[in-house]
DSSP file (Angstrom, degrees, kcal/mol; ACC not computed):
  #  RESIDUE AA STRUCTURE BP1 BP2  ACC     N-H-->O    O-->H-N    N-H-->O    O-->H-N    TCO  KAPPA ALPHA  PHI   PSI    X-CA   Y-CA   Z-CA
    1    1 A M    >>        0   0    0      0, 0.0     3,-1.0     0, 0.0     4,-0.7   0.000 360.0 360.0 360.0 -42.1    0.0    0.0    0.0
    2    2 A E  T 34  +     0   0    0      1,-0.2     3,-0.2     2,-0.2     5,-0.1   0.757 360.0  53.2 -54.4 -29.9    2.8    2.4    1.0
    3    3 A Y  T 34 S+     0   0    0      1,-0.2    -1,-0.2     3,-0.1     0, 0.0   0.679 103.7  49.3 -92.7 -18.5    4.2    2.5   -2.5
    4    4 A F  T <4 S+     0   0    0     -3,-1.0    -1,-0.2     2,-0.1     2,-0.2   0.499  92.4  95.4 -97.3  -2.0    1.3    3.4   -4.7
    5    5 A L  S  < S-     0   0    0     -4,-0.7     2,-0.8    -3,-0.2    71,-0.1  -0.527  77.7-123.9 -83.1 153.5    0.2    6.3   -2.5
    6    6 A K        -     0   0    0     69,-1.0    69,-0.5    -2,-0.2    68,-0.4  -0.874  34.7-165.9 -99.3 107.9    1.4    9.9   -3.3
    7    7 A W        +     0   0    0     -2,-0.8     2,-0.3    66,-0.1    66,-0.2  -0.729  14.2 173.9-100.0 143.4    3.1   11.1   -0.2
    8    8 A K  E     +A   72   0A   0     64,-2.5    64,-3.1    -2,-0.3     2,-0.3  -0.836  25.3 100.1-129.8 170.8    4.1   14.7    0.6
    9    9 A G  E    S-A   71   0A   0     -2,-0.3     2,-0.8    62,-0.3    62,-0.2  -0.978  71.4 -27.2 151.7-161.2    5.5   16.1    3.8
   10   10 A K  E     -A   70   0A   0     60,-1.5    60,-0.6    -2,-0.3     2,-0.2  -0.820  59.5-140.1 -95.0 108.7    8.6   17.3    5.6
   11   11 A H        -     0   0    0     -2,-0.8     2,-0.4    58,-0.1     3,-0.1  -0.471  22.0-178.5 -74.0 139.6   11.6   15.5    4.2
   12   12 A N     >  -     0   0    0     -2,-0.2     4,-2.4     1,-0.1     3,-0.3  -0.945  22.4-155.2-143.0 113.3   14.2   14.4    6.7
   13   13 A S  H  > S+     0   0    0     -2,-0.4     4,-2.5     1,-0.2     5,-0.3   0.815  94.5  62.7 -63.1 -29.8   17.4   12.7    5.6
   14   14 A Y  H  > S+     0   0    0      1,-0.2     4,-2.1     2,-0.2    -1,-0.2   0.958 111.0  36.6 -58.1 -51.2   17.7   11.0    9.0
   15   15 A W  H  > S+     0   0    0     -3,-0.3     4,-3.2     2,-0.2     5,-0.3   0.869 113.4  57.2 -72.6 -36.1   14.5    9.1    8.6
   16   16 A L  H  X S+     0   0    0     -4,-2.4     4,-2.3     2,-0.2    -1,-0.2   0.938 112.4  42.0 -58.5 -45.4   15.0    8.5    4.8
   17   17 A N  H  X S+     0   0    0     -4,-2.5     4,-2.4     2,-0.2     5,-0.2   0.910 115.3  50.0 -66.0 -42.9   18.3    6.8    5.6
   18   18 A K  H  X S+     0   0    0     -4,-2.1     4,-2.2    -5,-0.3    -2,-0.2   0.927 114.3  44.0 -63.0 -45.5   16.9    4.9    8.6
   19   19 A C  H  X S+     0   0    0     -4,-3.2     4,-3.1     2,-0.2     5,-0.2   0.901 111.7  53.4 -67.0 -41.4   13.9    3.7    6.6
   20   20 A E  H  X S+     0   0    0     -4,-2.3     4,-2.1    -5,-0.3    -2,-0.2   0.923 111.5  45.4 -60.5 -44.9   16.1    2.8    3.6
   21   21 A E  H  X S+     0   0    0     -4,-2.4     4,-1.7     2,-0.2    -1,-0.2   0.926 114.7  48.0 -63.6 -45.3   18.4    0.7    5.7
   22   22 A C  H  X S+     0   0    0     -4,-2.2     4,-2.2    -5,-0.2    10,-0.3   0.916 112.3  48.6 -62.2 -45.2   15.4   -1.0    7.5
   23   23 A W  H  X S+     0   0    0     -4,-3.1     4,-2.3     1,-0.2    -1,-0.2   0.871 106.0  57.9 -65.6 -37.0   13.6   -1.7    4.2
   24   24 A S  H  X S+     0   0    0     -4,-2.1     4,-0.6    -5,-0.2    -1,-0.2   0.915 109.6  44.3 -58.8 -43.5   16.8   -3.2    2.7
   25   25 A Y  H ><>S+     0   0    0     -4,-1.7     5,-2.5     1,-0.2     3,-1.2   0.900 109.1  57.6 -66.8 -41.3   17.0   -5.7    5.5
   26   26 A Y  H ><5S+     0   0    0     -4,-2.2     3,-2.1     1,-0.3    -2,-0.2   0.906 100.7  55.9 -55.9 -44.1   13.2   -6.4    5.2
   27   27 A T  H 3<5S+     0   0    0     -4,-2.3    -1,-0.3     1,-0.3    -2,-0.2   0.719 107.4  50.7 -64.7 -18.8   13.6   -7.4    1.6
   28   28 A K  T <<5S-     0   0    0     -3,-1.2    -1,-0.3    -4,-0.6    -2,-0.2   0.364 122.9-107.2 -95.9   2.9   16.2  -10.0    2.8
   29   29 A G  T < 5S+     0   0    0     -3,-2.1     2,-0.4     1,-0.3    -3,-0.2   0.691  80.7 125.1  81.5  18.8   13.8  -11.3    5.4
   30   30 A I      < -     0   0    0     -5,-2.5     2,-0.7    -8,-0.1    -1,-0.3  -0.933  58.9-133.9-115.4 132.1   15.6   -9.8    8.4
   31   31 A Q        -     0   0    0     -2,-0.4     2,-0.2    -3,-0.1    -8,-0.1  -0.761  24.2-147.2 -85.5 115.9   14.0   -7.5   10.9
   32   32 A H    >>  -     0   0    0     -2,-0.7     3,-1.3   -10,-0.3     4,-0.5  -0.490  20.2-119.7 -79.3 150.1   16.3   -4.5   11.4
   33   33 A R  H >> S+     0   0    0      1,-0.3     3,-0.9     2,-0.2     4,-0.8   0.758 107.9  74.6 -62.0 -24.2   16.5   -2.9   14.8
   34   34 A N  H >4 S+     0   0    0      1,-0.3     3,-0.8     2,-0.2    -1,-0.3   0.865  89.8  57.6 -57.2 -34.8   15.3    0.4   13.2
   35   35 A S  H X4 S+     0   0    0     -3,-1.3     3,-1.0     1,-0.2    -1,-0.3   0.813 100.9  56.5 -66.6 -27.5   11.8   -1.1   13.0
   36   36 A L  H << S+     0   0    0     -3,-0.9   122,-0.5    -4,-0.5    -1,-0.2   0.711 110.2  44.7 -75.6 -19.7   11.8   -1.6   16.8
   37   37 A K  T << S+     0   0    0     -4,-0.8     2,-0.6    -3,-0.8    -1,-0.2  -0.056  90.4 104.0-111.0  29.5   12.5    2.1   17.3
   38   38 A C    <   +     0   0    0     -3,-1.0   103,-1.4    -5,-0.1     2,-0.6  -0.923  43.8 178.1-117.4 106.5   10.0    3.3   14.7
   39   39 A W  E     -BC  91 140A   0     52,-2.9    52,-2.6    -2,-0.6     2,-0.6  -0.942  10.1-163.7-109.9 118.3    6.8    4.6   16.2
   40   40 A K  E     -BC  90 139A   0     99,-3.2    99,-1.6    -2,-0.6     2,-0.6  -0.905   2.1-163.6-108.9 122.5    4.3    5.9   13.6
   41   41 A L  E     -BC  89 138A   0     48,-2.8    48,-2.8    -2,-0.6     2,-0.5  -0.918   9.1-159.2-104.8 123.4    1.4    8.1   14.8
   42   42 A G  E     -BC  88 137A   0     95,-4.3    95,-2.2    -2,-0.6    46,-0.2  -0.873  12.9-171.9-106.7 134.4   -1.4    8.5   12.3
   43   43 A I  E     -B   87   0A   0     44,-2.7    44,-1.7    -2,-0.5    93,-0.2  -0.918  23.8-140.4-119.3 101.0   -3.9   11.3   12.3
   44   44 A P  E >   -B   86   0A   0      0, 0.0     3,-2.0     0, 0.0    42,-0.3  -0.327  13.4-128.4 -61.2 141.4   -6.7   10.4    9.8
   45   45 A L  G >  S+     0   0    0     40,-2.3     3,-1.6     1,-0.3    41,-0.1   0.745 106.0  70.7 -64.5 -21.5   -7.8   13.5    7.8
   46   46 A S  G 3  S+     0   0    0     39,-0.5    -1,-0.3     1,-0.3    40,-0.1   0.687  95.5  54.7 -67.4 -15.0  -11.4   12.6    8.7
   47   47 A S  G <  S+     0   0    0     -3,-2.0    66,-2.1    88,-0.1     2,-0.5   0.319  96.9  78.8 -98.4   8.3  -10.5   13.7   12.2
   48   48 A I  B <   -F  112   0B   0     -3,-1.6     3,-0.2    64,-0.2    64,-0.2  -0.968  52.7-170.7-122.8 126.9   -9.2   17.2   11.2
   49   49 A K  S    S+     0   0    0     62,-3.4     2,-0.4    -2,-0.5    -1,-0.1   0.811  86.7  31.6 -80.3 -31.7  -11.4   20.1   10.3
   50   50 A D     >  -     0   0    0     61,-0.4     4,-2.1     1,-0.1    -1,-0.3  -0.864  64.1-173.8-134.2  97.3   -8.6   22.3    8.9
   51   51 A F  H  > S+     0   0    0     -2,-0.4     4,-2.3    -3,-0.2     5,-0.2   0.906  85.3  51.1 -58.6 -47.4   -5.7   20.4    7.3
   52   52 A N  H  > S+     0   0    0      1,-0.2     4,-2.0     2,-0.2    -1,-0.2   0.888 110.9  48.6 -61.8 -39.9   -3.5   23.5    6.7
   53   53 A K  H  > S+     0   0    0      2,-0.2     4,-2.4     1,-0.2    -1,-0.2   0.901 109.4  53.5 -65.8 -39.8   -3.8   24.5   10.3
   54   54 A A  H  X S+     0   0    0     -4,-2.1     4,-2.6     1,-0.2    -2,-0.2   0.918 108.6  49.2 -60.3 -43.9   -3.0   21.0   11.5
   55   55 A I  H  X S+     0   0    0     -4,-2.3     4,-2.7     2,-0.2    -1,-0.2   0.902 110.1  51.1 -63.8 -41.2    0.2   21.0    9.4
   56   56 A K  H  X S+     0   0    0     -4,-2.0     4,-2.2     2,-0.2    -1,-0.2   0.913 111.5  47.9 -61.4 -42.4    1.3   24.3   10.8
   57   57 A I  H  X S+     0   0    0     -4,-2.4     4,-2.6     2,-0.2    -2,-0.2   0.918 111.6  49.8 -64.8 -43.9    0.7   23.0   14.4
   58   58 A I  H  X S+     0   0    0     -4,-2.6     4,-2.8     1,-0.2     5,-0.2   0.940 110.4  50.5 -60.2 -47.5    2.7   19.8   13.6
   59   59 A D  H  X S+     0   0    0     -4,-2.7     4,-0.8     1,-0.2    -1,-0.2   0.913 112.1  48.0 -55.8 -44.3    5.5   21.9   12.1
   60   60 A E  H  < S+     0   0    0     -4,-2.2     3,-0.4    -5,-0.2     4,-0.3   0.920 114.5  44.8 -63.6 -45.6    5.6   24.0   15.2
   61   61 A I  H >< S+     0   0    0     -4,-2.6     3,-1.8     1,-0.2    -2,-0.2   0.912 107.0  56.4 -69.5 -43.2    5.5   21.2   17.7
   62   62 A I  H >< S+     0   0    0     -4,-2.8     3,-1.8     1,-0.3     6,-0.2   0.687  88.9  76.5 -70.5 -14.0    8.1   18.9   16.0
   63   63 A E  T 3< S+     0   0    0     -4,-0.8    -1,-0.3    -3,-0.4    -2,-0.2   0.811  92.2  56.2 -59.5 -27.2   10.7   21.7   16.2
   64   64 A G  T <  S+     0   0    0     -3,-1.8     2,-0.3    -4,-0.3    -1,-0.3   0.379 100.8  73.1 -86.2   4.4   11.0   20.8   19.9
   65   65 A F  S <  S-     0   0    0     -3,-1.8     2,-0.4     3,-0.1     3,-0.4  -0.853  77.0-124.5-118.4 152.8   11.8   17.2   19.2
   66   66 A N  S    S-     0   0    0     -2,-0.3    26,-0.3     1,-0.2    -2,-0.1  -0.784  88.7  -0.4 -90.3 139.0   14.9   15.4   17.8
   67   67 A N  S    S+     0   0    0     -2,-0.4     2,-0.4     1,-0.2    -1,-0.2   0.864  89.8 139.2  55.3  47.2   14.5   13.2   14.8
   68   68 A V        +     0   0    0     -3,-0.4     2,-0.3    -6,-0.2    -1,-0.2  -0.976  17.5 155.5-120.8 136.6   10.8   13.6   14.2
   69   69 A T  E     - D   0  90A   0     21,-0.9    21,-2.7    -2,-0.4     2,-0.3  -0.874  19.6-151.8-145.7 177.4    9.3   14.0   10.7
   70   70 A Y  E     -AD  10  89A   0    -60,-0.6   -60,-1.5    -2,-0.3     2,-0.3  -0.980   7.8-168.5-151.3 163.3    6.0   13.5    9.0
   71   71 A K  E     -AD   9  88A   0     17,-2.3    17,-3.4    -2,-0.3     2,-0.3  -0.954  10.2-164.5-144.3 162.9    4.4   12.7    5.7
   72   72 A Y  E     -AD   8  87A   0    -64,-3.1   -64,-2.5    -2,-0.3     2,-0.4  -0.989   7.2-158.7-147.9 156.6    0.8   12.8    4.5
   73   73 A S  E     + D   0  86A   0     13,-2.0    13,-1.5    -2,-0.3   -66,-0.1  -0.997  16.3 173.1-137.8 133.6   -1.3   11.6    1.6
   74   74 A T  S    S+     0   0    0    -68,-0.4     2,-0.5    -2,-0.4   -67,-0.1   0.265  73.8  73.5-113.5   5.2   -4.6   12.9    0.4
   75   75 A D        +     0   0    0    -69,-0.5   -69,-1.0     1,-0.1    -1,-0.1  -0.828  45.8 159.6-124.5  91.8   -4.7   10.6   -2.6
   76   76 A F    >   -     0   0    0     -2,-0.5     3,-2.1     1,-0.3     5,-0.1   0.133  37.8-146.2 -98.1  19.0   -5.4    7.0   -1.6
   77   77 A G  G >  S-     0   0    0      1,-0.3     3,-1.9     2,-0.2    -1,-0.3  -0.259  76.8  -1.3  55.6-131.9   -6.5    5.9   -5.1
   78   78 A I  G >  S+     0   0    0      1,-0.3     3,-1.2     2,-0.1    -1,-0.3   0.761 128.2  68.9 -61.8 -26.0   -9.2    3.3   -5.0
   79   79 A L  G X> S+     0   0    0     -3,-2.1     3,-2.5     1,-0.2     4,-2.4   0.541  70.6  93.8 -72.4  -4.7   -9.1    3.4   -1.2
   80   80 A K  G <4 S+     0   0    0     -3,-1.9    -1,-0.2     1,-0.3    -2,-0.1   0.695  73.4  67.6 -63.1 -16.0  -10.5    6.9   -1.1
   81   81 A I  G <4 S+     0   0    0     -3,-1.2    -1,-0.3    -5,-0.1    -2,-0.1   0.719 113.1  30.8 -72.0 -18.5  -13.9    5.3   -0.7
   82   82 A I  T <4 S+     0   0    0     -3,-2.5     2,-0.4     1,-0.3    -2,-0.2   0.796 128.5  23.3-103.3 -42.1  -12.7    4.2    2.7
   83   83 A T     <  -     0   0    0     -4,-2.4    -1,-0.3     1,-0.1    -7,-0.2  -0.968  50.1-151.2-135.3 143.6  -10.3    6.9    3.8
   84   84 A K        -     0   0    0      1,-0.4     2,-0.3    -2,-0.4    -8,-0.1   0.655  68.9 -87.2 -81.1 -17.5   -9.7   10.6    3.0
   85   85 A G        -     0   0    0    -10,-0.1   -40,-2.3    -9,-0.1   -39,-0.5  -0.814  41.3-114.9 134.6-176.9   -6.0   10.2    3.8
   86   86 A I  E     -BD  44  73A   0    -13,-1.5   -13,-2.0   -42,-0.3     2,-0.5  -0.994   5.7-134.1-156.0 153.6   -3.7   10.5    6.8
   87   87 A I  E     -BD  43  72A   0    -44,-1.7   -44,-2.7    -2,-0.3     2,-0.5  -0.971  26.2-161.7-107.1 127.7   -0.8   12.3    8.3
   88   88 A I  E     -BD  42  71A   0    -17,-3.4   -17,-2.3    -2,-0.5     2,-0.5  -0.959   2.8-165.2-114.7 126.3    1.9   10.0    9.6
   89   89 A I  E     -BD  41  70A   0    -48,-2.8   -48,-2.8    -2,-0.5     2,-0.4  -0.938  12.4-142.1-113.1 130.8    4.4   11.3   12.2
   90   90 A Y  E     +BD  40  69A   0    -21,-2.7   -21,-0.9    -2,-0.5     2,-0.3  -0.790  22.9 173.4 -99.9 129.9    7.6    9.3   12.8
   91   91 A F  E     -B   39   0A   0    -52,-2.6   -52,-2.9    -2,-0.4   -23,-0.1  -0.918  33.2-143.1-129.6 156.4    9.1    9.0   16.3
   92   92 A E  S    S+     0   0    0     -2,-0.3     2,-0.3   -26,-0.3     3,-0.1   0.525  85.9  33.4 -93.8  -7.9   11.9    7.0   17.8
   93   93 A S     >  -     0   0    0    -54,-0.1     4,-1.8     1,-0.1    -1,-0.1  -0.995  69.9-128.5-147.6 153.6   10.2    6.4   21.1
   94   94 A N  H  > S+     0   0    0     -2,-0.3     4,-2.6     1,-0.2     5,-0.2   0.867 110.9  58.5 -62.9 -38.1    6.7    5.9   22.5
   95   95 A E  H  > S+     0   0    0      1,-0.2     4,-2.3     2,-0.2    -1,-0.2   0.915 105.8  46.9 -61.8 -45.1    7.5    8.6   25.1
   96   96 A D  H  > S+     0   0    0      2,-0.2     4,-2.5     1,-0.2    -1,-0.2   0.907 111.8  52.2 -63.1 -40.8    8.1   11.2   22.3
   97   97 A M  H  X S+     0   0    0     -4,-1.8     4,-2.2     1,-0.2    -2,-0.2   0.933 111.1  45.8 -61.6 -46.1    4.9   10.1   20.5
   98   98 A L  H  X S+     0   0    0     -4,-2.6     4,-1.9     1,-0.2    -1,-0.2   0.883 111.7  52.2 -65.6 -37.8    2.8   10.5   23.7
   99   99 A S  H  X S+     0   0    0     -4,-2.3     4,-2.0    -5,-0.2    -1,-0.2   0.907 108.9  50.9 -63.3 -42.1    4.4   13.9   24.4
  100  100 A F  H  X S+     0   0    0     -4,-2.5     4,-3.2     1,-0.2     5,-0.2   0.928 107.0  54.0 -59.9 -45.8    3.6   15.0   20.9
  101  101 A I  H  X S+     0   0    0     -4,-2.2     4,-2.9     1,-0.2     5,-0.2   0.911 107.2  50.6 -57.5 -45.0   -0.1   13.9   21.3
  102  102 A I  H  X S+     0   0    0     -4,-1.9     4,-1.6     1,-0.2    -1,-0.2   0.933 114.6  43.7 -59.1 -46.9   -0.5   16.0   24.5
  103  103 A K  H  X S+     0   0    0     -4,-2.0     4,-2.2     2,-0.2    -2,-0.2   0.903 114.6  49.2 -66.7 -41.8    0.9   19.1   22.8
  104  104 A F  H  X S+     0   0    0     -4,-3.2     4,-2.8     1,-0.2    -2,-0.2   0.928 109.1  51.7 -65.3 -44.9   -1.1   18.6   19.6
  105  105 A K  H  < S+     0   0    0     -4,-2.9     4,-0.4    -5,-0.2    -1,-0.2   0.876 111.3  49.0 -60.0 -36.9   -4.4   18.0   21.4
  106  106 A E  H >< S+     0   0    0     -4,-1.6     3,-0.5    -5,-0.2    -1,-0.2   0.941 119.1  36.2 -67.2 -47.6   -3.8   21.3   23.3
  107  107 A K  H 3< S+     0   0    0     -4,-2.2     3,-0.2     1,-0.2    -2,-0.2   0.747 124.7  40.4 -79.7 -23.9   -3.0   23.4   20.3
  108  108 A A  T >X S+     0   0    0     -4,-2.8     3,-2.2    -5,-0.2     4,-0.8   0.213  73.8 116.9-110.6  14.6   -5.4   21.7   17.8
  109  109 A K  T <4 S+     0   0    0     -3,-0.5     3,-0.4    -4,-0.4    -1,-0.2   0.800  76.5  53.7 -57.6 -29.3   -8.4   21.2   20.1
  110  110 A D  T 34 S+     0   0    0     -3,-0.2    -1,-0.3     1,-0.2    -2,-0.1   0.587 112.7  42.8 -82.2  -8.4  -10.6   23.5   17.9
  111  111 A I  T <4 S+     0   0    0     -3,-2.2   -62,-3.4   -62,-0.1   -61,-0.4   0.394  92.5  98.7-115.9   2.8   -9.8   21.6   14.7
  112  112 A L  B  <  +F   48   0B   0     -4,-0.8     2,-0.3    -3,-0.4   -64,-0.2  -0.692  41.7 165.5 -92.9 144.1  -10.1   18.0   15.9
  113  113 A K        -     0   0    0    -66,-2.1     3,-0.1    -2,-0.3    -2,-0.0  -0.913  45.6 -69.0-143.4 170.8  -13.2   15.9   15.5
  114  114 A D        -     0   0    0     -2,-0.3    21,-0.1     1,-0.1     2,-0.1  -0.318  54.9-106.5 -64.0 144.4  -14.1   12.2   15.8
  115  115 A V        -     0   0    0     19,-1.1    -1,-0.1   -68,-0.1   -68,-0.1  -0.418  42.0-100.7 -67.8 144.2  -12.6    9.9   13.2
  116  116 A S     >  -     0   0    0      1,-0.1     4,-2.3    -2,-0.1     5,-0.2  -0.272  26.9-116.1 -65.0 155.2  -15.0    8.5   10.6
  117  117 A F  H  > S+     0   0    0      1,-0.2     4,-2.1     2,-0.2     5,-0.2   0.910 115.5  49.7 -57.9 -45.6  -16.4    5.0   11.1
  118  118 A L  H  > S+     0   0    0      1,-0.2     4,-2.8     2,-0.2    -1,-0.2   0.897 109.6  50.5 -65.8 -40.3  -14.7    3.8    7.9
  119  119 A D  H  > S+     0   0    0      2,-0.2     4,-3.0     1,-0.2     5,-0.4   0.922 108.7  53.4 -60.7 -42.8  -11.3    5.3    8.8
  120  120 A N  H  X S+     0   0    0     -4,-2.3     4,-2.1     1,-0.2     5,-0.3   0.931 112.1  43.7 -58.4 -46.7  -11.6    3.6   12.2
  121  121 A I  H  X>S+     0   0    0     -4,-2.1     4,-2.4     2,-0.2     5,-0.8   0.940 115.3  49.7 -63.1 -47.7  -12.2    0.2   10.5
  122  122 A F  I  X>S+     0   0    0     -4,-2.8     5,-1.5     1,-0.2     4,-1.2   0.945 117.2  37.5 -58.3 -53.4   -9.5    0.7    7.9
  123  123 A Y  I  <5S+     0   0    0     -4,-3.0     6,-1.8     3,-0.2    -1,-0.2   0.847 119.3  47.7 -73.8 -33.1   -6.7    1.7   10.3
  124  124 A K  I  <5S+     0   0    0     -4,-2.1    -2,-0.2    -5,-0.4    -1,-0.2   0.944 128.5  17.6 -72.0 -47.4   -7.6   -0.6   13.1
  125  125 A F  I  <5S+     0   0    0     -4,-2.4    -3,-0.2    -5,-0.3    -2,-0.2   0.885 130.0  37.9 -98.5 -43.1   -8.0   -3.8   11.1
  126  126 A L  I  <<S+     0   0    0     -4,-1.2    -3,-0.2    -5,-0.8    -4,-0.1   0.849 128.3  32.3 -81.6 -33.5   -6.4   -3.4    7.7
  127  127 A V  S   <S-     0   0    0     -5,-1.5    -1,-0.2     2,-0.0    -4,-0.1   0.514 102.6-131.2 -99.1  -7.1   -3.3   -1.4    8.9
  128  128 A N        +     0   0    0     -6,-0.3     2,-0.2     1,-0.2    -4,-0.2   0.950  50.6 151.4  57.5  57.1   -3.2   -3.1   12.3
  129  129 A T        -     0   0    0     -6,-1.8     2,-0.4    -5,-0.1    10,-0.2  -0.636  44.6-122.8-108.0 169.8   -2.9    0.0   14.4
  130  130 A E  E     -E  138   0A   0      8,-2.4     8,-2.3    -2,-0.2     2,-0.4  -0.929  27.0-126.4-109.0 139.3   -4.0    0.8   18.0
  131  131 A R  E     -E  137   0A   0     -2,-0.4     2,-0.5     6,-0.2     6,-0.3  -0.711  19.7-164.5 -89.1 135.3   -6.3    3.7   18.5
  132  132 A L  E >>  -E  136   0A   0      4,-2.9     4,-1.8    -2,-0.4     3,-0.5  -0.982  59.9 -36.8-117.2 125.6   -5.3    6.4   21.0
  133  133 A D  T 34 S-     0   0    0     -2,-0.5    -2,-0.0     1,-0.2     0, 0.0  -0.264 101.8 -56.4  58.9-148.2   -8.0    8.8   22.2
  134  134 A K  T 34 S+     0   0    0      1,-0.1   -19,-1.1    -3,-0.1    -1,-0.2   0.566 132.4  39.0-101.0 -11.7  -10.5    9.7   19.5
  135  135 A N  T <4 S+     0   0    0     -3,-0.5     2,-0.3   -21,-0.1    -2,-0.2   0.501  98.9  69.9-121.3  -6.3   -8.1   11.1   16.9
  136  136 A F  E  <  - E   0 132A   0     -4,-1.8    -4,-2.9   -93,-0.2     2,-0.3  -0.877  42.9-173.1-128.6 149.8   -5.0    9.1   16.7
  137  137 A Y  E     -CE  42 131A   0    -95,-2.2   -95,-4.3    -2,-0.3     2,-0.3  -0.981  14.9-174.5-132.6 145.9   -3.7    5.6   15.6
  138  138 A F  E     +CE  41 130A   0     -8,-2.3    -8,-2.4    -2,-0.3     2,-0.3  -0.961  11.9 159.1-140.5 160.9   -0.2    4.2   16.1
  139  139 A R  E     -C   40   0A   0    -99,-1.6   -99,-3.2    -2,-0.3     2,-0.4  -0.952  35.9-109.2-161.2 172.4    1.9    1.3   15.3
  140  140 A R  E    S-C   39   0A   0     -2,-0.3  -101,-0.2  -101,-0.2    12,-0.1  -0.918  76.5 -12.7-110.7 140.7    5.6    0.3   15.1
  141  141 A G  S    S-     0   0    0   -103,-1.4  -101,-0.1    -2,-0.4    11,-0.0   0.033 102.3 -41.1  64.8-176.3    7.3   -0.3   11.8
  142  142 A C    >>  -     0   0    0      1,-0.1     3,-1.5    -3,-0.0     4,-0.5  -0.553  51.7-118.6 -84.5 148.5    5.6   -0.7    8.4
  143  143 A P  T >4 S+     0   0    0      0, 0.0     3,-1.1     0, 0.0     4,-0.5   0.834 112.2  63.9 -55.8 -33.3    2.4   -2.7    8.1
  144  144 A E  T >> S+     0   0    0      1,-0.2     3,-1.0     2,-0.2     4,-0.8   0.803  89.7  68.7 -60.6 -28.6    4.2   -5.1    5.7
  145  145 A Y  H <> S+     0   0    0     -3,-1.5     4,-3.3     1,-0.3     3,-0.5   0.814  85.6  67.8 -63.0 -30.7    6.5   -6.2    8.5
  146  146 A D  H <X S+     0   0    0     -3,-1.1     4,-1.4    -4,-0.5    -1,-0.3   0.858  96.1  55.4 -58.3 -35.4    3.7   -7.9   10.4
  147  147 A L  H <4 S+     0   0    0     -3,-1.0    -1,-0.2    -4,-0.5    -2,-0.2   0.855 119.7  29.7 -67.7 -34.9    3.5  -10.5    7.6
  148  148 A K  H  < S+     0   0    0     -4,-0.8    -2,-0.2    -3,-0.5    -1,-0.2   0.814 134.0  26.7 -92.4 -34.5    7.2  -11.5    8.0
  149  149 A F  H  < S-     0   0    0     -4,-3.3    -3,-0.2     1,-0.3    -2,-0.2   0.309 107.9-106.9-118.0   7.6    7.9  -10.8   11.6
  150  150 A G     <  -     0   0    0     -4,-1.4    -1,-0.3    -5,-0.3    -2,-0.1  -0.041  64.1 -28.4  84.8 166.6    4.6  -11.1   13.4
  151  151 A S    >   -     0   0    0      1,-0.2     3,-2.2    -4,-0.1     4,-0.2  -0.243  54.2-131.4 -55.6 133.3    2.4   -8.5   14.8
  152  152 A W  G >  S+     0   0    0      1,-0.3     3,-1.3     2,-0.2    -1,-0.2   0.720 103.2  74.2 -57.1 -21.7    4.3   -5.4   15.9
  153  153 A K  G 3  S+     0   0    0      1,-0.3    -1,-0.3   -13,-0.0    -2,-0.1   0.687  99.1  44.6 -68.6 -16.5    2.3   -5.6   19.2
  154  154 A K  G <  S+     0   0    0     -3,-2.2    -1,-0.3     2,-0.0    -2,-0.2   0.335  87.5 120.0-107.5   4.8    4.5   -8.5   20.2
  155  155 A W  S <  S-     0   0    0     -3,-1.3    -5,-0.0    -4,-0.2    -3,-0.0  -0.317  75.5 -88.4 -70.8 155.1    7.9   -7.1   19.1
  156  156 A E        -     0   0    0      1,-0.1     2,-0.5     2,-0.0    -1,-0.1  -0.288  40.2-123.4 -57.7 141.8   10.7   -6.6   21.6
  157  157 A R              0   0    0      1,-0.1    -1,-0.1    -3,-0.1  -120,-0.1  -0.817 360.0 360.0 -91.6 125.9   10.6   -3.2   23.5
  158  158 A V              0   0    0     -2,-0.5    -1,-0.1  -122,-0.5  -121,-0.1   0.356 360.0 360.0-122.5 360.0   13.9   -1.3   23.0
């Protein structure tokens, strides 16, 4: 799924290198440690009233973090019947991700709304994420990794 979507976002060579190395190992059937330190926070676009304001808030907040970046897609091709798109924010730790959520909820409280029913089904079951609060989904590593290395929910904590 990741490869036919049109992604935009804040490019970060740290994450590009980290993901490239991790994916290279994945193609050889080896789980790289980078996947164990990859926390992806998803904010479905159905839970945001003002996309541009959300991006400005994200940009502002991530300045206070090391090694955090994001990407988003509003073009899910045929899947647009299920989801409007998503913003994915990359963290190296669960703690940073939770800290970001607290800050985002405070600054974005006027633009957040409940996630659509279809988005909830899509991200919970097809992408194998966990829902946090009413607006966020998270997982570790790429969804494809679950097929080779088992559910991310059972991976070693580092």
